[in-house]
N, C-alpha and C positions, 0 to 999 in steps of 0.2 A: 323460464322459457314457458311460454304461451300456451294453454292448451288447446291441440286441435278441437272441432266438433266431436270426434270420437274418440279422444280421450278424457278421463274423468279427470275433473279437474277438486284439489285436494283442497277445501275450503277451511280447512283449519291452519292453513299455511298461510291466508291471506288474512291482511288489516283491514279492521273497518276504517271507513272515513266518509260516509256518508248514511243518512238515515234512511225510513222505507217510505215508498211512493205506492198508496194504495192500502187495500184491507188486511194483505198478510204480514205478517213477520218479517221484515227482509232488510235492506243495507246495500248500500254501495260498499266495495270491497277492492282491495289492490292487492297486487304483488309484488313481489321484491325489483322488479321491473319497471313500477309504475302504472303496469296494465289493468285497468279496472273492469270491475263485472259487478252486475245487479243480480243479487242473491235472494231467495224468498225460499224458508220455509212453509211447506205445506203437511196439514195434519195426517196424510200418510201418503206412503209409497205411491198408490193406486192412483192418486190426484196428481200426483209429480209426472208420472210416466202417461198422462191421458194428456196432458198439456204437450209434453217432449213429443207424442206423437202426433199430436194435431200439429205441432209446428213442421215436423216432418211431412205431414201430408201439406199443407201451403205451400211449401218449397216445392216440392213435386209438380205442383200444380202451377208454379212459378210465382208465386204471390208473395210479397217482399215482407218478410219479418225480422226482426233482431236474431242474431245468433245465437242459438240456444246448444248449452255446452251440456254435458252429461256431468255429475257428481258424483264422486265415494257415497255420499250420504243419500241416502234413497230418497228422504222425504224432500230431496232441497232441488230447485230450480235454478240454474242459472243463465244469463245471457252476456255477452260482451257489453259494456255501458259505451252510449253513446250520448253525446249531448246535442240534442234535439234542438232544431232550427225551430219547429213548432210542436206543442204537447195538444191542443186543442182544436177539436174539428171547428169552430167557433172562427179561428183564427185563416184555416185553410181560403188559399184562393179559388177563384174559379176551375182552373186546371188541376190543383189538387185537389178538389172536391170528384172529379170526375176522375182522378185518380182513383179514389178510394171507392166511387162507384162501380168501377170496373171489376173490382173483387168481388161483386154480389154473391156469384156463383159458386165460389170459395168459400165465404161465409155461409152459406146455406147449406152445401153438403158435408160440411164438418160440423152443421149445427148450433154455430159460433154464434148463439143468441144473445153474447154481450161483446157483441163483434165492435160497438162506439163506445162502449164503456155508459154510466151512467151522466156524466159531464161531455161526453165525447171524447174521452182523456186516452181511450183504447187506439186511436189512432194519431201517429205523428208523422212528420217528416225531417227527414233529414239527408241533404245536400240535393232538395228536389226532388228527393225520392219520398211515397205517402207509406209508412210501414203500419201491418197491425203490430200494437204491442203488446199484448197481454194476449194470451189463447186460455185461459185456465174456462173460459165458459162453452169453448167446444167437445166434441165429441160427448163423452157419458157424465159429463159431471155441470152442474151450474158453475156459474161463478163463486159463489159461496160455500160450494165444496158437496151440494147436495145432489145424489144422483138423478138423472133424468129420466130413467126407469123406459118403461114402453114409450115415452115422449120421444125416445131417439130411436125411431125406426128406421125401414125402409123405403120409407116416403120421405119426401124431402117438402114438407110443406113451408120451410124456415123461407123458401123462394117466393112465398107471399105473404107470411107473415113480415118479414122484415120490410115489407116496402108497403102494407097497411095497418098494421098494428096498432091501437088507440092507446095502447098502455105501453109502445116502445117510442116515442115521439121524434126522437135524434135518428131513429133508423128509418121512421115513415117518411120523414122530411128530407133527408136525404135522398133514399133508395127509392121513396115511393115517387120521386122528379124525374127520375129516369126513365127516356123513351124505349118503346119496345123492340125496338133492335139494339138499346144499348142493354136491356135486360137479356136479349139471345144472345150477345157477344157473351156476357160475362158467365153466361151457362156454358157454354163453349168452351171455356177455357176448362173446363173441369170433365166434358165428354169427350175429349180428345184424347185423355188419359189412357193409354194402354192398361188393359185388365194385368197383365204380368206386373205392372210397375209401380199399382197398389199393392198385389201382394207381396211382393219383393220387399217394397218399401216398410210396410207394417209388419211383415216378419224378421226383417233386420233386426227393428228396433224394439224387439221383444211385445208386439202386439197378438193379440190370439187371434186365430185364424176365423172366428166369427166375425172379430173385428173388420178384418181384411173383405170377407166375403160382405159384409153389411156396407162398408165404402163401395164395393162393387155394385152392390144393386140401388145404392144411392145414386149413383153414378149411371147407373141403367134408366132409373125412373127420371132422371133428369133429361135424358137424352128423348124418351117419351114426352116429358112435358114439353121439349122444343117442338113438338108437332102441334099442340094446342093453344100455341101463343098467336 
């Protein structure tokens, strides 16, 4: 039986059928019914919890991601395996690039510095829909696992940094090409989320009260920022 998103997956009962994609120890696994999952093992439970929470916040904002599953191993992250139609931003059509751009506000809100990946490989296409594939660089940790510390604060500087950072050329090329109206619409995807829903989503998935309040503060900062654009 396939695990529900809220039902922990026992990865010890799965068979490894494929190798890792990316820098973390991982692999493609299959259950007795032939259903496949991509499972990666992180250095700490905090890293795994951080990524799972980021996925929940993306979904709250309506941003498409892979389906994240809980596992019994607290150091693991599991997603349902999808055979993507496209895995690199460089292969996207004009419409697909516009889809990717439309989630700028969510990437910024969640401080996802690695929204595109080093090679544009954190964005993919499945059946015409653009997905963010890896959320390890969102919220409190960098993509390689280092804590962001004070750099993850109440101010959403990422809304500008993702558009004009010379050290993140892929993001600058994609998001820097957006019109002002497109940037505003991307921010409004976040500012329309009710405070109660943010609190509930973080609490329900074992996030701290401090994180919930920070995400509300970051939403409010974006709402104020809209008036200056």
